[in-house]
C-alpha positions as CSV (number, residue, x, y, z in Angstrom):
1,M,4.5,13.1,2.9
2,T,3.1,9.7,3.8
3,N,-0.9,8.8,1.9
4,K,-3.0,7.1,4.6
5,K,-4.0,4.6,1.8
6,N,-1.0,3.4,0.6
7,L,-0.7,2.3,4.1
8,I,-1.1,-1.3,4.5
9,S,-1.8,-2.8,8.1
10,L,0.7,-5.4,9.3
11,S,-2.5,-7.7,10.0
12,K,-3.0,-7.9,5.8
13,R,0.8,-9.0,5.7
14,T,2.2,-12.4,5.1
15,Q,3.7,-13.6,8.5
16,Q,7.4,-13.3,6.7
17,K,6.8,-9.3,6.4
18,R,5.9,-8.5,9.5
19,E,9.2,-10.8,10.4
20,E,11.4,-8.7,7.9
21,I,9.6,-5.2,9.2
22,A,10.2,-6.3,12.7
23,R,13.8,-7.2,11.9
24,K,14.8,-3.7,10.8
25,G,13.2,-2.1,13.5
26,G,14.7,-4.1,15.9
27,I,18.2,-3.2,13.9
28,K,17.4,-0.1,13.8
29,S,16.6,0.5,17.9
30,G,20.0,-1.2,18.7
31,E,21.6,1.8,16.9
32,V,19.9,4.1,18.5
33,R,20.6,2.9,21.7
34,R,24.2,2.4,21.0
35,E,24.1,6.3,19.1
36,K,22.7,7.7,22.5
37,V,25.2,6.2,24.8
38,E,27.7,6.5,22.8
39,L,26.3,11.0,23.3
40,K,26.2,10.0,26.7
41,Q,29.8,8.9,27.4
42,R,31.3,11.5,25.3
43,L,29.1,13.8,27.6
44,E,30.6,13.2,30.3
45,I,33.9,13.3,29.1
46,L,33.8,17.0,28.2
47,L,32.2,17.5,31.5
48,S,35.0,16.2,33.0
49,S,36.9,17.7,31.7
50,V,39.0,20.8,33.0
51,D,40.3,23.9,31.5
52,K,42.8,26.3,32.3
53,D,41.2,27.8,35.7
54,G,41.0,24.2,38.0
55,R,37.1,24.0,36.9
56,S,35.6,21.2,35.0
57,E,33.3,22.0,32.7
58,A,30.2,21.2,34.5
59,D,31.6,23.6,36.9
60,N,31.4,26.6,34.3
61,I,28.1,25.3,33.6
62,S,26.4,24.9,36.9
63,I,28.3,28.8,37.5
64,A,26.7,30.5,34.1
65,L,23.4,28.1,35.2
66,I,23.2,30.2,38.6
67,S,24.5,33.1,36.5
68,E,21.7,33.6,35.2
69,A,19.1,32.9,37.9
70,K,20.1,35.6,39.9
71,K,19.8,38.5,36.3
72,G,16.0,36.6,36.5
73,N,16.4,34.1,34.1
74,P,12.8,32.2,35.3
75,R,14.3,29.0,33.1
76,A,17.3,28.7,34.5
77,Y,16.0,29.2,38.0
78,E,13.9,26.2,37.1
79,I,16.6,23.8,36.0
80,I,18.9,24.3,38.6
81,R,15.5,23.6,40.9
82,D,14.8,20.8,39.2
83,T,18.2,19.1,38.9
84,I,18.5,19.7,43.3
85,G,15.9,17.9,43.5
86,Q,13.3,20.7,44.5
87,K,11.0,20.2,41.2
88,P,6.8,20.5,43.1
89,V,5.0,18.0,42.0
90,N,1.9,18.9,39.7
91,L,-1.1,17.7,40.7
92,T,-2.6,17.1,37.5
93,D,0.4,14.9,36.6
94,I,-1.4,12.1,38.8
95,N,-3.4,9.2,37.2
96,P,-6.8,9.7,37.9
97,T,-7.4,5.8,36.7
98,V,-6.3,5.0,39.9
99,G,-8.4,5.3,42.5
100,R,-11.6,6.7,41.6
101,A,-13.6,8.2,43.6
102,D,-17.2,10.3,43.4
103,L,-15.7,14.4,44.6
104,S,-19.6,15.4,43.6
105,A,-20.3,16.5,46.9
106,F,-17.4,18.4,47.9
107,S,-16.5,22.1,46.7
108,P,-13.6,22.8,44.0
109,E,-11.7,24.2,47.7
110,E,-12.6,21.1,50.1
111,I,-11.2,19.5,46.9
112,K,-8.0,21.1,46.1
113,A,-7.2,21.3,50.5
114,M,-7.6,17.4,50.5
115,A,-5.0,17.5,47.6
116,L,-3.3,19.2,49.3
117,K,-2.9,17.6,52.2
118,I,-2.9,14.1,50.1
119,V,0.5,16.1,48.1
120,D,1.9,17.6,52.0
121,R,1.2,13.5,53.4
122,D,3.2,11.7,50.8
123,Y,5.8,14.1,50.1
124,G,6.1,16.6,52.7
125,A,6.5,20.6,52.4
126,Q,7.6,21.9,49.0
127,K,10.0,25.0,51.4
């Protein structure tokens, strides 16, 4: 565990030390990025491999997800829904700093109705 008293701000370090720290960070960032690319490639190869029944592993995973959703597993249903592009819009994800308006004159019901109209207008009715 790091003791905060031992931490030294970058602004208090020499230019040479800051460059050294930045260089090490860049090297590590490149290593992590390469590892992620390699993992993605390995997963794509494994998912495209075919079993004895002629189905890809991706097919088998999809079938298993559907089976779990049919059994009532809500997380399996959410994964399927989100993957096929049916994820509902979360109104709390809207950035409150963009287009601020004074809504104090409106009731909560009126605000909700306005928000639903905007969502319907921008994203269409979610069915």
